[in-house]
N, C-alpha and C positions, 0 to 999 in steps of 0.2 A: 441510592445504592449504598452510599457511605453510612447513612442512618441505619440501614439494616445491619451492616457490619458492626457498627458501634453498639447497637442493641444486643447483638450476640456476644459482645465482649471482645471483639477482635480489634487489635491495634493495627493501625495503618501506618506504614513507614514510607515517608516521602524522601527520596534519595538526594535530590538537589532542588534549588530554587528558593523562593521566599518562604515556603512552608516546609523546608527540610526538617526532618525529625520524625519522631514517633507520635502518633496522635491516637487518643482513645475516645475523644469526643470532638464535636464540631467547635471550631474557634473562628474568630474574625480573620486570622491569617490564612487558615485553611479555606474558608469561604472565598476570600479574595483570590487565592491561587486558583481555585476551581473556576471562578468567574473569568479570570484572565485566560485560562486554558480553553474554556468554552468559546470565548470571544476569538481567540487565535484560530481555533478549529473552524469556526464559522467564516472567518476571513479567508482562510485557505480554500475552503469549499467555494466561496463566492468568486475568488480570483481564478480558480480552476475552471469553473463554469463559464465565466466571462471569456477566458482565453479560448476555450473550445468553441464557444459561439462565434467569436471573432474569426477563428480559423475556418469554421464552417462557412461563414459569410464570404471569406476570401477564396473558397473552393478547396481548402485543404482539410484533410481528415486528421483528427487527433490521434496520438499514440506513437509508439516507436516504429519506425519503418522496418520492414522485414529485410534481413540480410541474406537469407537463404531462400532460394526458390522452393516453395512447398511441394512441387512436383518432382524435384530432383531426388532420385533414389540411389545415388552413388554412395559408396561406403563412407566417403569423407563428410557428407552432409546429412545423412539420414540415420535414424536410430535402427538398431538391429531388427526390431519388429517389422519395419517397412521393408527391409531387405528380405526378410523371411517371407513376407506377403508376396513379394515379386519373385521369390525363389532365385535370387541373384546374390552372389557373393561379391562380384565386381561389376561395376557399371562402366560401359565404354567411355563415358565422359559426361560432363555437366553441360547444361544449356547455357 
């Protein structure tokens, strides 16, 4: 992708890190920064997958738990479109 940009004459500006600055062609510093970033991304993906597999093995499901009951249609918890669907402006209470 960077090669395509450099061939078109586009300068790439890196805001911070070891390759900070404006680049118009590939350099050793830029290649090193890209390799480190790719390695870091791969490491995050691997750790996330391992964590989800471990949680599934322990009987837990990954993700953030729901705070609101999805079937609650009271004005405090539901969007206006849900209240319109149920044709209620006020719900007697939450479960």
